[in-house]
All heavy atoms as a GROMACS GRO file, in nm:
protein
  404
    1MET      N    1  10.422  12.727   9.532
    1MET     CA    2  10.512  12.713   9.420
    1MET      C    3  10.571  12.571   9.418
    1MET      O    4  10.592  12.515   9.312
    1MET     CB    5  10.621  12.818   9.429
    1MET     CG    6  10.701  12.832   9.305
    1MET     SD    7  10.784  12.989   9.309
    1MET     CE    8  10.792  13.023   9.139
    2ASN      N    9  10.597  12.517   9.535
    2ASN     CA   10  10.651  12.382   9.545
    2ASN      C   11  10.553  12.280   9.489
    2ASN      O   12  10.592  12.189   9.417
    2ASN     CB   13  10.686  12.352   9.691
    2ASN     CG   14  10.767  12.225   9.705
    2ASN    OD1   15  10.824  12.176   9.610
    2ASN    ND2   16  10.773  12.174   9.828
    3ILE      N   17  10.425  12.297   9.522
    3ILE     CA   18  10.322  12.205   9.472
    3ILE      C   19  10.311  12.215   9.320
    3ILE      O   20  10.294  12.114   9.252
    3ILE     CB   21  10.187  12.233   9.541
    3ILE    CG1   22  10.197  12.196   9.689
    3ILE    CG2   23  10.075  12.156   9.475
    3ILE    CD1   24  10.075  12.236   9.769
    4CYS      N   25  10.322  12.333   9.266
    4CYS     CA   26  10.318  12.352   9.120
    4CYS      C   27  10.435  12.281   9.052
    4CYS      O   28  10.417  12.218   8.948
    4CYS     CB   29  10.320  12.500   9.085
    4CYS     SG   30  10.169  12.586   9.126
    5ALA      N   31  10.552  12.288   9.111
    5ALA     CA   32  10.669  12.222   9.053
    5ALA      C   33  10.652  12.071   9.055
    5ALA      O   34  10.681  12.003   8.956
    5ALA     CB   35  10.795  12.262   9.128
    6TRP      N   36  10.604  12.016   9.167
    6TRP     CA   37  10.581  11.872   9.175
    6TRP      C   38  10.470  11.829   9.080
    6TRP      O   39  10.478  11.722   9.018
    6TRP     CB   40  10.548  11.830   9.318
    6TRP     CG   41  10.670  11.815   9.402
    6TRP    CD1   42  10.712  11.898   9.502
    6TRP    CD2   43  10.768  11.711   9.394
    6TRP    NE1   44  10.830  11.852   9.556
    6TRP    CE2   45  10.866  11.736   9.491
    6TRP    CE3   46  10.782  11.599   9.313
    6TRP    CZ2   47  10.976  11.655   9.510
    6TRP    CZ3   48  10.893  11.517   9.332
    6TRP    CH2   49  10.988  11.545   9.428
    7SER      N   50  10.367  11.910   9.065
    7SER     CA   51  10.258  11.878   8.972
    7SER      C   52  10.308  11.877   8.828
    7SER      O   53  10.272  11.789   8.749
    7SER     CB   54  10.145  11.980   8.986
    7SER     OG   55  10.091  11.974   9.115
    8ALA      N   56  10.390  11.973   8.793
    8ALA     CA   57  10.446  11.979   8.658
    8ALA      C   58  10.537  11.859   8.633
    8ALA      O   59  10.533  11.799   8.524
    8ALA     CB   60  10.523  12.109   8.638
    9ALA      N   61  10.617  11.821   8.731
    9ALA     CA   62  10.705  11.705   8.716
    9ALA      C   63  10.624  11.577   8.701
    9ALA      O   64  10.656  11.491   8.618
    9ALA     CB   65  10.799  11.695   8.835
   10ALA      N   66  10.518  11.563   8.778
   10ALA     CA   67  10.432  11.444   8.768
   10ALA      C   68  10.361  11.440   8.634
   10ALA      O   69  10.352  11.333   8.571
   10ALA     CB   70  10.331  11.443   8.882
   11ALA      N   71  10.312  11.554   8.586
   11ALA     CA   72  10.245  11.559   8.456
   11ALA      C   73  10.342  11.522   8.344
   11ALA      O   74  10.308  11.447   8.252
   11ALA     CB   75  10.186  11.698   8.433
   12LEU      N   76  10.463  11.572   8.352
   12LEU     CA   77  10.564  11.540   8.252
   12LEU      C   78  10.600  11.391   8.254
   12LEU      O   79  10.611  11.327   8.149
   12LEU     CB   80  10.689  11.625   8.273
   12LEU     CG   81  10.801  11.608   8.171
   12LEU    CD1   82  10.753  11.643   8.031
   12LEU    CD2   83  10.920  11.694   8.208
   13ALA      N   84  10.614  11.335   8.372
   13ALA     CA   85  10.645  11.192   8.385
   13ALA      C   86  10.532  11.106   8.329
   13ALA      O   87  10.556  11.007   8.258
   13ALA     CB   88  10.672  11.156   8.531
   14LEU      N   89  10.408  11.142   8.358
   14LEU     CA   90  10.293  11.067   8.305
   14LEU      C   91  10.285  11.078   8.153
   14LEU      O   92  10.256  10.980   8.084
   14LEU     CB   93  10.163  11.115   8.369
   14LEU     CG   94  10.143  11.077   8.514
   14LEU    CD1   95  10.019  11.146   8.570
   14LEU    CD2   96  10.132  10.925   8.528
   15TRP      N   97  10.312  11.198   8.099
   15TRP     CA   98  10.311  11.216   7.954
   15TRP      C   99  10.420  11.132   7.888
   15TRP      O  100  10.397  11.069   7.784
   15TRP     CB  101  10.329  11.364   7.920
   15TRP     CG  102  10.336  11.386   7.772
   15TRP    CD1  103  10.234  11.381   7.683
   15TRP    CD2  104  10.454  11.410   7.696
   15TRP    NE1  105  10.281  11.403   7.556
   15TRP    CE2  106  10.417  11.422   7.561
   15TRP    CE3  107  10.589  11.426   7.730
   15TRP    CZ2  108  10.508  11.447   7.461
   15TRP    CZ3  109  10.680  11.451   7.629
   15TRP    CH2  110  10.640  11.462   7.497
   16MET      N  111  10.539  11.128   7.947
   16MET     CA  112  10.648  11.048   7.891
   16MET      C  113  10.615  10.899   7.896
   16MET      O  114  10.644  10.825   7.801
   16MET     CB  115  10.779  11.078   7.964
   16MET     CG  116  10.832  11.215   7.934
   16MET     SD  117  10.990  11.266   8.008
   16MET     CE  118  11.041  11.138   8.111
   17LEU      N  119  10.553  10.853   8.003
   17LEU     CA  120  10.512  10.713   8.014
   17LEU      C  121  10.407  10.680   7.909
   17LEU      O  122  10.417  10.578   7.840
   17LEU     CB  123  10.457  10.685   8.154
   17LEU     CG  124  10.405  10.544   8.179
   17LEU    CD1  125  10.519  10.442   8.169
   17LEU    CD2  126  10.338  10.536   8.315
   18TRP      N  127  10.307  10.767   7.894
   18TRP     CA  128  10.203  10.746   7.793
   18TRP      C  129  10.262  10.744   7.652
   18TRP      O  130  10.228  10.658   7.570
   18TRP     CB  131  10.097  10.856   7.805
   18TRP     CG  132   9.993  10.849   7.698
   18TRP    CD1  133   9.888  10.762   7.690
   18TRP    CD2  134   9.984  10.932   7.582
   18TRP    NE1  135   9.816  10.786   7.576
   18TRP    CE2  136   9.872  10.890   7.509
   18TRP    CE3  137  10.059  11.038   7.535
   18TRP    CZ2  138   9.834  10.950   7.390
   18TRP    CZ3  139  10.022  11.097   7.417
   18TRP    CH2  140   9.910  11.053   7.345
   19ASP      N  141  10.354  10.835   7.622
   19ASP     CA  142  10.417  10.841   7.490
   19ASP      C  143  10.502  10.717   7.464
   19ASP      O  144  10.502  10.664   7.353
   19ASP     CB  145  10.501  10.968   7.479
   19ASP     CG  146  10.549  10.991   7.337
   19ASP    OD1  147  10.464  10.990   7.246
   19ASP    OD2  148  10.670  11.011   7.319
   20MET      N  149  10.572  10.668   7.566
   20MET     CA  150  10.653  10.546   7.551
   20MET      C  151  10.564  10.427   7.518
   20MET      O  152  10.593  10.350   7.426
   20MET     CB  153  10.731  10.518   7.679
   20MET     CG  154  10.816  10.392   7.671
   20MET     SD  155  10.887  10.343   7.828
   20MET     CE  156  10.743  10.285   7.915
   21LEU      N  157  10.453  10.412   7.590
   21LEU     CA  158  10.362  10.300   7.565
   21LEU      C  159  10.299  10.310   7.426
   21LEU      O  160  10.287  10.210   7.355
   21LEU     CB  161  10.254  10.295   7.673
   21LEU     CG  162  10.303  10.261   7.813
   21LEU    CD1  163  10.190  10.276   7.913
   21LEU    CD2  164  10.364  10.122   7.818
   22ARG      N  165  10.262  10.430   7.386
   22ARG     CA  166  10.202  10.450   7.254
   22ARG      C  167  10.301  10.418   7.143
   22ARG      O  168  10.268  10.353   7.043
   22ARG     CB  169  10.154  10.595   7.241
   22ARG     CG  170  10.080  10.624   7.113
   22ARG     CD  171  10.027  10.766   7.114
   22ARG     NE  172  10.135  10.860   7.141
   22ARG     CZ  173  10.174  10.954   7.054
   22ARG    NH1  174  10.113  10.968   6.939
   22ARG    NH2  175  10.273  11.035   7.085
   23THR      N  176  10.426  10.460   7.160
   23THR     CA  177  10.530  10.433   7.061
   23THR      C  178  10.561  10.284   7.053
   23THR      O  179  10.575  10.229   6.943
   23THR     CB  180  10.658  10.513   7.095
   23THR    OG1  181  10.626  10.651   7.099
   23THR    CG2  182  10.766  10.489   6.992
   24ASN      N  183  10.568  10.218   7.168
   24ASN     CA  184  10.596  10.074   7.168
   24ASN      C  185  10.485   9.994   7.103
   24ASN      O  186  10.511   9.890   7.042
   24ASN     CB  187  10.619  10.024   7.311
   24ASN     CG  188  10.756  10.060   7.362
   24ASN    OD1  189  10.847  10.088   7.287
   24ASN    ND2  190  10.769  10.061   7.494
   25ARG      N  191  10.362  10.040   7.112
   25ARG     CA  192  10.250   9.971   7.047
   25ARG      C  193  10.249   9.996   6.897
   25ARG      O  194  10.204   9.912   6.820
   25ARG     CB  195  10.118  10.016   7.106
   25ARG     CG  196  10.095   9.964   7.245
   25ARG     CD  197   9.960  10.007   7.297
   25ARG     NE  198   9.945   9.965   7.435
   25ARG     CZ  199   9.862  10.022   7.520
   25ARG    NH1  200   9.787  10.122   7.482
   25ARG    NH2  201   9.855   9.979   7.643
   26SER      N  202  10.298  10.112   6.854
   26SER     CA  203  10.291  10.150   6.713
   26SER      C  204  10.405  10.093   6.629
   26SER      O  205  10.388  10.069   6.510
   26SER     CB  206  10.293  10.302   6.700
   26SER     OG  207  10.181  10.359   6.765
   27TYR      N  208  10.524  10.074   6.689
   27TYR     CA  209  10.642  10.035   6.613
   27TYR      C  210  10.708   9.914   6.678
   27TYR      O  211  10.708   9.900   6.799
   27TYR     CB  212  10.744  10.150   6.606
   27TYR     CG  213  10.687  10.275   6.544
   27TYR    CD1  214  10.646  10.381   6.623
   27TYR    CD2  215  10.675  10.286   6.407
   27TYR    CE1  216  10.593  10.496   6.567
   27TYR    CE2  217  10.623  10.400   6.349
   27TYR     CZ  218  10.583  10.505   6.429
   27TYR     OH  219  10.531  10.618   6.373
   28SER      N  220  10.769   9.830   6.595
   28SER     CA  221  10.841   9.714   6.646
   28SER      C  222  10.978   9.756   6.701
   28SER      O  223  11.028   9.864   6.670
   28SER     CB  224  10.862   9.612   6.535
   28SER     OG  225  10.953   9.662   6.438
   29GLU      N  226  11.036   9.670   6.782
   29GLU     CA  227  11.167   9.698   6.840
   29GLU      C  228  11.275   9.708   6.732
   29GLU      O  229  11.364   9.791   6.739
   29GLU     CB  230  11.204   9.589   6.941
   29GLU     CG  231  11.324   9.620   7.025
   29GLU     CD  232  11.298   9.733   7.124
   29GLU    OE1  233  11.183   9.754   7.164
   29GLU    OE2  234  11.396   9.801   7.161
   30GLU      N  235  11.263   9.626   6.627
   30GLU     CA  236  11.360   9.631   6.516
   30GLU      C  237  11.356   9.766   6.446
   30GLU      O  238  11.457   9.821   6.409
   30GLU     CB  239  11.334   9.518   6.416
   30GLU     CG  240  11.362   9.380   6.469
   30GLU     CD  241  11.246   9.323   6.548
   30GLU    OE1  242  11.130   9.370   6.530
   30GLU    OE2  243  11.269   9.235   6.631
   31TYR      N  244  11.235   9.819   6.426
   31TYR     CA  245  11.222   9.948   6.359
   31TYR      C  246  11.278  10.061   6.446
   31TYR      O  247  11.345  10.150   6.396
   31TYR     CB  248  11.075   9.976   6.328
   31TYR     CG  249  11.053  10.107   6.257
   31TYR    CD1  250  11.078  10.119   6.121
   31TYR    CD2  251  11.008  10.219   6.326
   31TYR    CE1  252  11.059  10.239   6.056
   31TYR    CE2  253  10.990  10.340   6.262
   31TYR     CZ  254  11.015  10.349   6.126
   31TYR     OH  255  10.998  10.469   6.063
   32LEU      N  256  11.251  10.055   6.576
   32LEU     CA  257  11.297  10.161   6.664
   32LEU      C  258  11.449  10.163   6.682
   32LEU      O  259  11.507  10.268   6.706
   32LEU     CB  260  11.230  10.149   6.802
   32LEU     CG  261  11.079  10.175   6.803
   32LEU    CD1  262  11.022  10.143   6.940
   32LEU    CD2  263  11.049  10.318   6.763
   33THR      N  264  11.514  10.048   6.669
   33THR     CA  265  11.659  10.044   6.687
   33THR      C  266  11.734  10.048   6.555
   33THR      O  267  11.857  10.048   6.556
   33THR     CB  268  11.700   9.917   6.765
   33THR    OG1  269  11.651   9.802   6.696
   33THR    CG2  270  11.645   9.920   6.906
   34SER      N  271  11.665  10.051   6.442
   34SER     CA  272  11.734  10.057   6.314
   34SER      C  273  11.779  10.199   6.285
   34SER      O  274  11.725  10.296   6.338
   34SER     CB  275  11.643  10.007   6.202
   34SER     OG  276  11.538  10.098   6.181
   35SER      N  277  11.878  10.212   6.198
   35SER     CA  278  11.929  10.342   6.159
   35SER      C  279  11.892  10.368   6.014
   35SER      O  280  11.917  10.285   5.927
   35SER     CB  281  12.080  10.347   6.176
   35SER     OG  282  12.130  10.469   6.126
   36ALA      N  283  11.834  10.481   5.987
   36ALA     CA  284  11.797  10.517   5.850
   36ALA      C  285  11.886  10.628   5.797
   36ALA      O  286  11.851  10.696   5.703
   36ALA     CB  287  11.651  10.559   5.847
   37GLU      N  288  12.002  10.645   5.855
   37GLU     CA  289  12.090  10.756   5.816
   37GLU      C  290  12.176  10.723   5.696
   37GLU      O  291  12.240  10.810   5.641
   37GLU     CB  292  12.176  10.796   5.936
   37GLU     CG  293  12.095  10.852   6.050
   37GLU     CD  294  12.180  10.883   6.169
   37GLU    OE1  295  12.304  10.878   6.158
   37GLU    OE2  296  12.125  10.911   6.274
   38GLY      N  297  12.186  10.599   5.656
   38GLY     CA  298  12.262  10.562   5.539
   38GLY      C  299  12.395  10.501   5.572
   38GLY      O  300  12.429  10.475   5.686
   39GLU      N  301  12.471  10.477   5.467
   39GLU     CA  302  12.600  10.411   5.480
   39GLU      C  303  12.707  10.509   5.526
   39GLU      O  304  12.699  10.629   5.502
   39GLU     CB  305  12.642  10.354   5.344
   39GLU     CG  306  12.548  10.249   5.291
   39GLU     CD  307  12.553  10.122   5.372
   39GLU    OE1  308  12.661  10.087   5.422
   39GLU    OE2  309  12.448  10.059   5.388
   40ILE      N  310  12.808  10.456   5.591
   40ILE     CA  311  12.922  10.538   5.632
   40ILE      C  312  13.013  10.556   5.512
   40ILE      O  313  13.050  10.460   5.445
   40ILE     CB  314  12.998  10.470   5.747
   40ILE    CG1  315  12.908  10.459   5.870
   40ILE    CG2  316  13.126  10.546   5.780
   40ILE    CD1  317  12.967  10.380   5.983
   41ILE      N  318  13.048  10.679   5.483
   41ILE     CA  319  13.132  10.709   5.367
   41ILE      C  320  13.278  10.689   5.405
   41ILE      O  321  13.323  10.734   5.510
   41ILE     CB  322  13.109  10.854   5.320
   41ILE    CG1  323  12.965  10.872   5.276
   41ILE    CG2  324  13.205  10.890   5.209
   41ILE    CD1  325  12.929  11.015   5.242
   42ASP      N  326  13.353  10.623   5.318
   42ASP     CA  327  13.496  10.604   5.338
   42ASP      C  328  13.562  10.742   5.345
   42ASP      O  329  13.532  10.831   5.266
   42ASP     CB  330  13.554  10.523   5.222
   42ASP     CG  331  13.699  10.490   5.243
   42ASP    OD1  332  13.782  10.582   5.241
   42ASP    OD2  333  13.730  10.371   5.262
   43ALA      N  334  13.652  10.763   5.440
   43ALA     CA  335  13.713  10.895   5.464
   43ALA      C  336  13.785  10.946   5.340
   43ALA      O  337  13.772  11.062   5.302
   43ALA     CB  338  13.808  10.888   5.582
   44GLU      N  339  13.863  10.862   5.273
   44GLU     CA  340  13.938  10.906   5.155
   44GLU      C  341  13.843  10.940   5.041
   44GLU      O  342  13.861  11.041   4.973
   44GLU     CB  343  14.035  10.797   5.112
   44GLU     CG  344  14.130  10.841   5.002
   44GLU     CD  345  14.234  10.734   4.971
   44GLU    OE1  346  14.280  10.666   5.064
   44GLU    OE2  347  14.267  10.721   4.853
   45LEU      N  348  13.742  10.860   5.020
   45LEU     CA  349  13.644  10.886   4.916
   45LEU      C  350  13.569  11.015   4.945
   45LEU      O  351  13.545  11.097   4.856
   45LEU     CB  352  13.545  10.769   4.903
   45LEU     CG  353  13.431  10.786   4.805
   45LEU    CD1  354  13.485  10.799   4.663
   45LEU    CD2  355  13.336  10.669   4.815
   46GLY      N  356  13.534  11.039   5.073
   46GLY     CA  357  13.465  11.161   5.110
   46GLY      C  358  13.548  11.284   5.085
   46GLY      O  359  13.497  11.386   5.036
   47GLU      N  360  13.680  11.279   5.114
   47GLU     CA  361  13.767  11.393   5.091
   47GLU      C  362  13.782  11.420   4.941
   47GLU      O  363  13.783  11.534   4.897
   47GLU     CB  364  13.903  11.369   5.154
   47GLU     CG  365  13.902  11.380   5.304
   47GLU     CD  366  14.040  11.359   5.363
   47GLU    OE1  367  14.139  11.378   5.291
   47GLU    OE2  368  14.047  11.324   5.483
   48THR      N  369  13.796  11.314   4.862
   48THR     CA  370  13.811  11.329   4.718
   48THR      C  371  13.686  11.392   4.657
   48THR      O  372  13.694  11.483   4.574
   48THR     CB  373  13.837  11.192   4.652
   48THR    OG1  374  13.948  11.131   4.714
   48THR    CG2  375  13.862  11.206   4.503
   49THR      N  376  13.570  11.348   4.702
   49THR     CA  377  13.444  11.402   4.650
   49THR      C  378  13.427  11.548   4.692
   49THR      O  379  13.381  11.630   4.613
   49THR     CB  380  13.326  11.318   4.704
   49THR    OG1  381  13.348  11.181   4.669
   49THR    CG2  382  13.195  11.365   4.646
   50ALA      N  383  13.467  11.582   4.814
   50ALA     CA  384  13.452  11.719   4.862
   50ALA      C  385  13.542  11.816   4.787
   50ALA      O  386  13.506  11.932   4.767
   50ALA     CB  387  13.482  11.725   5.012
   51ARG      N  388  13.657  11.769   4.744
   51ARG     CA  389  13.752  11.856   4.671
   51ARG      C  390  13.710  11.877   4.526
   51ARG      O  391  13.756  11.972   4.464
   51ARG     CB  392  13.892  11.794   4.674
   51ARG     CG  393  13.952  11.798   4.813
   51ARG     CD  394  14.089  11.738   4.813
   51ARG     NE  395  14.138  11.729   4.950
   51ARG     CZ  396  14.234  11.649   4.989
   51ARG    NH1  397  14.295  11.572   4.901
   51ARG    NH2  398  14.272  11.646   5.114
   52SER      N  399  13.628  11.790   4.472
   52SER     CA  400  13.590  11.799   4.331
   52SER      C  401  13.493  11.911   4.305
   52SER      O  402  13.423  11.960   4.383
   52SER     CB  403  13.525  11.668   4.285
   52SER     OG  404  13.616  11.562   4.300
   0.00000   0.00000   0.00000
């Protein structure tokens, strides 16, 4: 059981390394660190809109 746990951990670590390298080759650093969630809504404007 111990060998199975270490094997699973090693497989997961290798998969994460492979995925990191694949992602870094596919996308630029600017794209990966950019936010596409939109603008921050002003608190007062958000409350006024929610009440309407």
